[in-house]
C-alpha positions, 0 to 999 in steps of 0.5 A: 592818687584818690578819686577826690585829688582828681576831682578837684584837680579838674574842678581847680583846671575847669575854674581856671579856664572859665574865669580866663575865658569869662571876661573874653566871652561876655565882652563877645556876646555884648558886641554881638548882641548891640551888633544883632540890635543895629541889624534888626533896627536898619534891617541890613543883614550882612554876615560879616558885620556880625563877625568883625566887631566881636574879632575886633573886640575880643582882640582888644580885650586880649590887649587889655585883659592879657597880662592878667589872663597870663598870670592866671594861667602862669599860676594854675601852671606853678601849683600844678609843678609845685605839687608834683609829687602828690600826682606821682606817688 
């Protein structure tokens, strides 16, 4: 197993992680921004107000994006298992 192969495999893994987690992170970022704008305009500085909407948004995002996320991860794992003979020797 060459160094280029290991780097390519790590690149595919990182790309898959970013692809799977990207929508949820963007969703949490947008909801957090909206909550912070709401807190700034109303001057309510409650900590739970910042976390609860993000948690709910991420859970809803998992319900919406969950099947796609799962199929992407299963596709990556299946690709690893199909090319297992290249890893061992």
